[in-house]
C-alpha positions in Angstrom: -0.2 0.2 0.4 3.1 2.1 0.6 4.2 1.3 -2.5 1.0 2.5 -4.6 0.3 6.0 -2.2 4.3 7.0 -2.6 4.0 6.0 -6.7 1.0 8.3 -7.4 1.9 11.2 -4.8 5.7 11.0 -7.0 3.0 11.1 -11.0 0.7 14.2 -8.8 4.0 15.9 -8.0 5.5 15.0 -11.6 2.3 15.9 -13.3 2.1 19.2 -12.2 5.6 20.0 -13.0 5.2 19.0 -16.5 1.7 21.3 -17.3 4.5 24.4 -15.7 6.8 23.8 -18.7 5.9 25.9 -22.1 7.6 24.3 -24.7 7.0 27.1 -27.2 8.8 29.4 -25.7 10.5 31.3 -28.7 8.3 29.8 -31.7 5.0 29.5 -32.4 2.9 26.9 -31.1 1.9 24.2 -34.0 -1.8 24.8 -34.4 -1.5 28.7 -34.1 1.0 29.8 -37.3 -0.5 33.0 -38.2 -0.6 32.3 -42.6 2.2 35.1 -44.2 -0.2 38.0 -44.7 0.1 37.6 -48.5 -0.7 41.9 -50.3 -3.9 41.5 -52.1 -2.8 43.4 -56.0 -5.5 44.7 -58.2 -5.5 42.7 -61.3 -6.2 46.1 -63.2 -3.8 48.1 -61.9 -1.1 45.3 -62.5 -2.4 44.8 -66.5 -1.8 48.5 -66.3 1.8 48.3 -65.2 2.4 45.9 -67.9 0.8 47.7 -71.0 2.4 51.2 -70.6 6.3 49.6 -69.8 5.4 47.1 -72.5 3.4 49.3 -75.2 4.9 52.8 -73.6 1.5 53.6 -73.5 1.1 57.9 -73.0 -1.3 59.1 -70.6 -4.5 59.1 -72.8 -4.2 55.8 -73.7 -3.8 54.4 -70.1 -6.4 56.0 -68.8 -8.7 54.8 -71.6 -7.0 51.0 -71.2 -8.0 51.5 -67.2 -11.0 52.2 -68.6 -11.6 49.0 -71.0 -10.0 47.0 -68.0 -12.4 47.7 -65.8 -15.6 47.4 -67.8 -14.1 44.0 -69.3 -14.0 42.9 -65.6 -17.5 43.9 -64.6 -18.7 42.0 -67.7 -16.8 39.1 -66.9 -17.5 38.9 -63.8 -21.3 39.0 -64.4 -20.7 36.6 -67.7 -19.6 34.3 -64.7 -22.1 34.7 -62.3 -25.2 34.1 -64.7 -27.0 31.0 -64.6 -26.4 29.1 -68.4 -24.0 26.2 -69.6 -19.8 26.8 -69.7 -20.0 26.5 -73.5 -22.6 29.5 -73.4 -20.5 31.1 -71.2 -16.7 30.5 -73.6 -18.6 31.6 -75.8 -19.4 35.9 -74.3 -15.6 35.5 -72.7 -14.3 35.2 -76.3 -16.8 37.5 -77.5 -16.1 40.4 -74.6 -12.1 39.4 -75.5 -12.5 40.5 -78.8 -14.7 43.4 -77.8 -11.5 44.6 -75.5 -8.7 43.8 -78.0 -10.9 45.6 -80.3 -10.7 48.7 -78.0 -7.2 48.2 -77.6 -6.1 48.0 -80.9 -8.2 51.5 -81.5 -6.0 53.5 -79.2 -2.7 52.3 -80.6 -0.6 53.6 -82.8 0.5 50.8 -85.5 4.1 50.0 -83.4 2.6 49.6 -80.3 -0.5 47.1 -82.1 2.5 44.7 -83.4 3.6 44.4 -79.9 0.3 43.9 -78.6 -0.6 41.5 -81.1 3.3 40.0 -80.2 1.7 39.7 -76.9 -1.2 37.8 -77.9 0.5 35.6 -79.4 3.1 34.4 -76.2 0.2 34.4 -73.7 -1.9 31.8 -76.6 1.5 29.7 -76.6 2.0 30.0 -73.3 -1.3 28.1 -72.9 -1.5 25.9 -75.2 2.5 24.9 -73.6 0.4 24.5 -70.1 -2.6 22.5 -71.1 0.6 19.7 -73.0 1.7 19.2 -69.5 -1.2 19.0 -68.0 -2.3 16.1 -71.2 
């Protein structure tokens, strides 16, 4: 009986000591890690910055591209949220892209149009390459 009571007392005293130790000192506990905050970037601003660098847009062209991009984004959101089949959505997205491209080409000079067409071709080739890798 003395052995059992001695073991019980020893167990209780060690359990209390163990409970007071904070093993997470200097590091984040496993289940409470903070995720790094990712800065949200506006896709319209990113696209304008990219096109401005690639096409050397002036201030008028930059403003017009911004308006066209916001219009394109809102129409894409409407198409995405509509209750139509995926094939119809795809067709509407293609129409929106064609409309956007026509508007952009309307404000560019011939040199910029050539660069814009090259950028579109580059994007298409990247998409084809990505599809081939997936298959």
